[in-house]
C-alpha positions in Angstrom: -6.6 -36.9 55.3 -5.7 -37.6 59.0 -8.0 -37.9 61.9 -7.0 -37.7 65.6 -9.4 -38.4 68.4 -8.6 -37.6 72.0 -10.6 -37.5 75.3 -10.1 -34.9 78.0 -11.4 -35.7 81.5 -12.2 -32.8 83.8 -13.2 -32.9 87.4 -15.6 -30.1 88.3 -16.1 -28.6 91.8 -19.2 -26.5 91.6 -22.8 -27.0 90.4 -22.4 -24.3 87.8 -18.8 -23.7 86.8 -16.7 -22.5 83.8 -13.4 -24.3 83.3 -10.9 -23.1 80.7 -9.8 -26.0 78.5 -8.0 -23.9 75.8 -4.5 -25.1 76.7 -5.6 -28.8 76.7 -7.2 -28.4 73.3 -4.2 -26.6 71.9 -1.8 -29.2 73.3 -3.8 -31.9 71.4 -3.7 -29.9 68.2 0.1 -29.3 68.6 0.7 -33.1 69.0 -1.6 -34.0 66.1 0.8 -33.0 63.3 -2.3 -31.8 61.4 -1.5 -28.4 59.9 -4.8 -27.5 58.2 -8.3 -28.8 59.0 -10.9 -28.6 61.7 -11.1 -29.2 65.4 -14.4 -30.4 66.9 -14.8 -30.0 70.6 -17.7 -31.9 72.1 -18.9 -32.8 75.6 -20.8 -36.1 75.9 -23.1 -34.9 78.7 -26.7 -33.5 78.6 -26.0 -31.2 81.5 -22.8 -29.6 80.3 -21.9 -27.4 77.4 -18.9 -26.0 75.4 -18.7 -22.2 75.2 -16.3 -19.7 73.7 -15.6 -16.4 75.4 -13.1 -14.2 77.2 -11.3 -15.6 80.2 -12.1 -12.7 82.6 -13.2 -13.4 86.2 -16.1 -10.9 86.2 -17.4 -12.1 82.8 -17.3 -15.7 83.9 -19.4 -14.8 87.0 -21.8 -12.8 84.8 -22.3 -15.9 82.5 -23.1 -18.1 85.5 -25.5 -15.4 86.9 -27.3 -15.1 83.5 -27.6 -18.9 83.3 -29.2 -19.0 86.7 -31.5 -16.1 85.8 -32.6 -17.7 82.6 -32.9 -21.3 83.9 -33.8 -21.1 87.6 -33.5 -24.3 89.5 -36.8 -24.2 91.2 -39.1 -23.0 88.4 -41.6 -25.9 88.4 -39.8 -27.8 85.6 -41.5 -31.1 85.0 -38.2 -33.0 84.7 -37.4 -32.0 88.4 -39.9 -34.7 89.4 -37.4 -37.2 87.9 -33.9 -35.9 88.5 -34.1 -32.4 90.1 -31.8 -31.0 87.4 -34.1 -29.7 84.7 -32.4 -26.3 84.7 -29.1 -27.9 83.8 -30.7 -29.9 80.9 -32.5 -26.8 79.6 -29.4 -24.6 79.7 -27.3 -27.2 78.0 -29.9 -27.5 75.3 -29.9 -23.8 74.5 -26.1 -23.4 74.8 -25.0 -26.6 73.0 -22.4 -29.4 73.5 -20.2 -28.7 70.5 -17.9 -26.1 68.9 -15.8 -26.3 65.8 -12.7 -24.3 65.1 -10.5 -24.1 61.9 -6.9 -25.1 62.1 -4.4 -23.3 59.9 -0.6 -23.9 59.9 -0.9 -26.2 62.9 -2.7 -23.6 65.1 -6.3 -23.3 66.2 -7.9 -20.1 64.7 -9.5 -18.1 67.5 -9.7 -14.4 68.4 -7.3 -13.0 71.0 -10.2 -13.0 73.6 -11.7 -16.3 72.6 -11.0 -19.1 75.0 -12.6 -22.5 75.1 -14.5 -23.5 78.2 -16.4 -26.5 79.6 -19.5 -25.1 81.2 -20.6 -27.4 84.1 -24.3 -27.1 84.8 -24.9 -30.0 87.2 -21.7 -30.6 89.1 -19.6 -31.5 90.8 -18.8 -34.4 88.4 -16.1 -35.9 86.2 -16.8 -34.7 82.7 -15.6 -36.0 79.4 -14.8 -33.7 76.4 -14.0 -35.2 73.1 -11.5 -33.5 70.7 -11.5 -34.6 67.1 -9.0 -33.1 64.7 -9.6 -33.7 61.0 -7.3 -32.5 58.2 -3.9 -32.7 56.5 
C-alpha cells in the first residue's frame, strides 16, 4: 500500500467564502500514481470546513446565506466574549472539516455536479488543506 500526503495552502478574501479546490485535489491524485484507494481531504482549522456541492454561483451564494441565517454572528454566543467568532466555530462544527472520496483507476469518484470546496467561515486568512491518498 502507498500513502501520499500533500498540503494545499489557500488565501481567502472574505469572511465567509466558498473556494473550489477540486482541480488542486485532482492534480495531487494524478501525480500520486495511486490507482485504487481513498482520498482524505481535511482542513486543519476550527473555523473552516470542507463541503461537496455544485459549482454554481447562485448556489454558492445560497449556501453562504443559509450559514449566516443558521449561525448569526451577533446571536449572543458566549465564545464571542473571547474571540468574536463563535458563529464560525459553530458552523464548522456542524459542517465538518473532512471529506473522503474513493479513487478508482487513478481518478477521484465524484458525481458530475460534485465539486470540492474549502468553506471559509472566519476570513480572510491563509488556510491549510491536507490531502492524503491511500491505496495501491
